[in-house]
N, C-alpha and C positions, 0 to 999 in steps of 0.2 A: 130798396125793397129786398134785394138779395142779402144785404147786410143784416136786415131785420130777421130774415128767415134763418140765416146762419147763426145769429145770436140766440134765437129762440131754440134752435136745435141744440146748441151748446148748453143752454140752461136746462133743457130737457134731459140731456145726457148726464149732466152734473147731478141733477135731482134724482135721476134713475140710479146713479152710482151710490148716492147718499142713502137712498131708500133701501137698496138691496144690501143685506148683510153678507159679508164676505169672510170666508174662513181660509186662513193661511196656516197649514200644518207643516211644522218644521221637522218634527220627528214623531212617528216613524217616517222615513223618507219615501217609502213605498206604501201603496194601499193594500198590498197583500204580503204578509211576512210570516215566517215560522220561527217560533221561540221554544225554549225549554223551561221557561220560568212561569211562576204562578201569577205574575202581574206584568204589565207593560205600561210605560208612561206615554202620554201625548203632550207635546208642547207646541205652541204656535201663538197666533194672534187673530183677532177678529175685529169687526167694525165697532167704533166707539159707542158705548151705551147699549150694545146689543144684549139680548137675552141668550146666553150660550149654555148648551147642555151636551153631555155625552151619555148616550143610552138613557135619555130622559132625566138624568140627574143634573140639577143646576151646578154649574162650574164657576168658581170665582174668577173674575178678571182683574188682573193686577195693573200696575202703571203701564201706559201705552197699550192697554187692552190685550195683554198677553195672558195665556193660560198655561198652567202646569198641572196636569191631572194624572193620577195613577188609576188604572183600570184592572180589576181582578179578572182572571181568566179561568175558564173550565178547560179540561182536556178536550182536544179536538178542535173543531172550527168555532171561532168566536166572531160574531158579526157585531161591529161597533159603529154606532151612528153618532156623528157629530152634527149638531144643529145650531144655527145662529139666526135669531129673529130680530128684525129692526123695522119699525114703522109698518108692521103687518106683513112685511116681505121676509122670506126665509131662504137660507141656503143649507143644504145637507151634504155631508160627505160620508161615504161608507168605507170602512176598513175591515178587512178580513185578517184575523190573527189566528194562526194554527198553533196550538200548544201541543208539542210532542211529549209523549211519555218517555221517561228516562230509559235509555237503552240498557238492556241487561246483558248485552254481548260482552265477551271477554277479549281483552287485548292480548294478542300474541306477541311476546317480546322476542326480538332477534337473539339468536344464540351466539355465544362467544366462540369464535373459531381461532384456536391458538396456532402459532407458527409451528413448523415442523420441529421435531426434536433436534437439537444441536444446530438449527438453522439460525443464521444471523440476518435479520431483515433490516435493510438500510434504506433511509430516505432523507430528503432535505425539504425544508420549507420553501415555498415558491411565491408567497405573498408577503407584503410588508406588514401585514397585521394578522398573522396566522394565530388564531385563538386556540389556546390549550385549555381544556375544561376538566372539571373534576369527575364527570360522568359522561357516558356516550350519548349526550343529548344536547341540543342547542339551547335548552332551558336550564341547563346546569350551570354551576358557578364558573365564571371565567377566572382562570388562575394567572395567566400571563398572555400577552400578545407578542409573538415572536416576529422578528424581521425575516427577510429572505436568507437562504443559505445556512440555516441552523441545522446541524447534523442530528438526526434522531434515529434510534433503533427501536423497532417495534416488536411486541410480544404476541400480537394477534389482532383480530378484527371483530367488531360487533356492529352489524348494520353498516352504516356509512362512516363509522368511526374506527380509528386504529388506536390501540392501547400502546402507550410509549413504555418501553422496557427500561425503567429506571428504579434503582433501589431507594426506598424511603417509605415513610408512613402514608403517603398520599398516592392516589391514582391520577394518571395523566392521560387524557384522551384528546385526539385531534381529528378533525373532519378530513375526509379524503381530498376535498377541494383545496386544502391548504398545503398539500405535499406532493412531491413527485411520486410517480408509480414506484412502490417499493421494489427493491431488488435484493437477491440473496448474495451474501459475501461469505468468504471462508472464515473471517474473524472480525471482531470489532477493532476499530482504530481508536485506541485510548487517547482521550484528550489530556493535555498537560497544562498546568498553570505555569507560565514562563516567568512573569514578574508582575509586580504591582507598583503603582505610582500614586502619590497623594499630592494635591495642590489646591489652592483656593484663589478666587478673585473676589471682587466686591459684591457679587450676587450669590455665588455658590461655593460650596465645598465639594471637591471631586475626589473619587477613588477610582482608579483605572485598573482593570484586570486583563492582562495579556494572556490569551489562551491559544493553544496550537490550532484549534478550529472552534467556531461558534457552537455552543452547547445549550441545552435547555437550562433555564434558570428560573427561580422564583424569588420574589422580594415581598416582604410582609412586615407591617408594623406590629410590634409586640410591646405595648406600653410606650415607654420613652426610649425604645431602641428599634432599629430596623435590621431584620435578618435577611441576608442574601445567601442563596444556596446555588452553587454551580454543580449540576448533576453529572455524575460520571467522572468527575475530576478527583482522583484519589488524594487524600491528605492524611495528616497525623492528628490524632486527638490529644487532649491534655496529658493522657497517660503514655503517649508515644506510640499508640497502636494505629494501624492503617484503617481508615474509614473510606467508604466508596464515594462520598460527596464532600465538596469543599464548602464550609460554612464561614461566613464573615458577619460580624455584628458591628453596627454603627451605634455607639452609645451616645445619646443626646440629652443634655441637661434641660434645655428649654423645650416648650411644646414644639412638636414637629410640624414644620411648614411643608411646602411642596418638596417632593423628591421624585426621582425618575431614574430609569436604567435603560440604556440604549447600546446597541452594537454599532461600532464602526469597523467593518471587516472583522478581524479577529480580536478586537479590543472592546471589552464591555466597560462602559463608562457609567458609574453611579454618580449622581449629583444631588445635593441637598441644598435647598434654598436657605440663604442666611437672612436673619432679621435685618432689615436695612439700618444702617448706622445713622446716628444723629436724628432720630425720630423726635418730633416736637410733641411732648406730652400734652400740650394744650391744643394741638391740632394733629392728631396721630395719623390722619389720612393723607397729609401733605406729602406729595412725591411718590405715594404708593401706586403701583401698577395694578389696576383693577379692571377685570373684564366683565361687561354687562351684556347679557344675551337676551334679546326679546324673542321668546319662543314663537315658532312657526313663521309665517310670512309668505307673500306671493300667493301661489296657487295652494299652498298648505295653510288652510284657514284655521286649523285647530277646532276646538269645540264651537258649536253654533248655538246662540241663545234663542229664546222664544220669539224675539222680534228680528231675528237674523243678524244680530250683531256678532261679528266674528271675534273669537278669542284672540287671534293674531293682532287685532287692532287695539284691544285693551292691554295686551302684553306690551305692545309697542309704546303706548301712552305712558304706562307706569315706568317702563325702562327709560324713556326719554326724560321724564321727571327726575329719575334717579341719577342718570348721567349728568344732568344739569347741576344738581345739588352736590354731587361728588366733585365735579370740576370746581365749583365754588369753594370747596374745602381744600383745593389744591391737589387733589388726586390726579394721577396720570391715567385717564380712562380710555380704554379700548373697547369697542363694541362690535357686535355681529351685524347689526343693522339699525339705522335711525329712520328708515323709510319702509314702505311696504314692498320689500324685495325678497326674493327667494335666496336662501342661504342653506346649503347642505349641512347635515349634522357633522360630518367629518371636517368640513370647512370651518365650522364654528370652533371645533376642538383645535384645529391647526392654528387659527387666529390667536387663540390664547397661548398655545405652546410657543409659537414663533415670536411672540412679543414679550417673553419672559414675565408673564403675569404672575402675581403673587396670589390673588384671590379671584375666583370665577363665580358669578352668580347668574343663573338662568331664571328668567321670569316666565311663569305660566299661570293658567287658571284651569281648574279641574273640569273634566267631563264625566259622564256616567254611561254605563251600558243600559239598554232599554229595559232590562229587568230590575234596575235599581229604583229606589224611591227618592226623588229629588228633595222631598221635604225632610227626609231622615238624614241624607248625606249632605253635610255642609261643614264649613270651617276651613282652617288653614293647616298645612303640613309642609315640612321641609325635608327633602330627600338628600341623602349623602350615600357614598359607597365605601370610601376609605376612612380609616380611623382618624386620620389627620383633619378631616372635615367635620367630624361629629360635634365638636365644641361650637363651631360657627353655626351649624344647623340648629343646635339647641338655642343659641342666643337669638337668632333671627325668628325662630318659631315663637319663643316666649314673648318677644316684643310685639310681633304682629297680633298675637292673641290679646295681649293687654292693651296695646295702643288702639286697636281697631275693634275691640269687643267681638272677636271671632272665636268660634269653638276651637278647642285645642285637640287636633288630631295627631299630635306627636311628631316625632322625626322618624324617618323610615330609611332603612338601608336598601337602596335600589340601584340596580345595574343599568343606568342610562348612559347614553353617549356623553352627556354633559356632567355626569357625576363620576364616571369611572377613572378619570385622570387623577393620578396622585400629585401631579404638578401641572397647574396650580392647585391650591386648596379649592375644591369644587363642590358647590351645592346647587340644587334646583328647588325653587320656591313655587309651590302651588298656593297662590294667595287665597283664593276662594273658589266657589263652584258656580260655573256658568248657568247651571240649570236650577239651582235653588232660587226661588223667586226673590227673597229678601237680598241675597248676595248679588244676584244679577242686577238688581236695581242699583245697589251700592257701587258695583264695579263700573257702571257707566257714568258715575259722578266724578267730576274733576277733583273735588275736594278729597274724596276717598282715595283716588289714584295718587294724589300728592302726598297724602298721609302714609300710604304704603311706602312710598319712596323715602319719606322722612324716617319712618320706623326702620327700614333696612339700613339707611345711612347711620343711624344711631347704633344699630347692632354691630356694624363694622367698626365703629369707634370703640365700643365696649370690648370687642374681640381683640383689638390692638392693645387696649389697656391691659387686658389679661396676659397677653404675650410679653408685655413690658415689665410685668411684676418680677 
């Protein structure tokens, strides 16, 4: 008797759940939000075959009963009602979206406070990655990351940034958190270039610069040469006249692969990756050291799709397919993760650097701010930061567009942790958009994920063919 009663209750509950329409709103994550935009999108899912509407407007349900809908906003308070009806039963959810008017207030910029006249303001870097920027802002261009104990002289301060006192056509700024508290000296200690040394091994060509103390330097690719500048190190120009900074040019005939500059105490070491010897033209990836990074992972979920599929999981699946086919080609593959584990951004960069990787590829899929339209924003794009990665970015982007019938969003110069490194050659691939309905469906398909991997592998082969010309 008790079994029958329990079974009857179970069937009643099951029928109750089937009868009632359920709404799972993924974004917006809160039911009261404030925005500055004219629209906001809603994504989520509801009960199978339900009649779903937002503000009484019927909304299309895609595969797995998910919805992606853009709602126009008026200034002020917007009451938005989501309603799902199934078998005569309904569920409603109310969201309040406040649209603010654009502020007309004026931003007051910090004033530049110069050092005292004839004052010598001295400091040293105190972090292993002390970033020097082109302007006094964390959003400005990163010029170089200096190690600890680099001697700097300052000409003044603006907000939390100090301006570095160096002669040249560029400005150099460093945040106060990267340096010792500046002190006044009676005069500058002029750095000297003591000697140079060149040598090579089977992976790199090296040029070493021995200086009396570590100084600010910059390194930049200019076409098929690399320019290194040691600031404050006096030298002679071609006419025999004294110039305030030492410049060195690395002339390179072949396309430039990875290169890097690091200090070891008072020795600045430049190294340039060599094209591996004895590459098999019929199998150009054999023996190459390639780093594959599956974006996000662990508690870092990345973008969240309408049915709560995490970007981190799709990234991982694509990356694992790519790792597998690269290994089948004989590549020496190193990876950040092959499981759902947490890996820090700096750790990912270190893995690539510490393993003498030639090429680094980070796999991601795009997200969108709430103000964007998921139906308008779709397609593939590849990000790079340094000129030596531009060619690879272009090849990967072209193949993904053509092989997978994706919209061409171009290549973009972006300062990401996984693109900033000049060694290895580094790109970040945004395969498609997690919130565009068509692309979200594709991204969950094994066949699509495998084809992404095949396309990227083909791109790497084409890249190597071009280097071998």
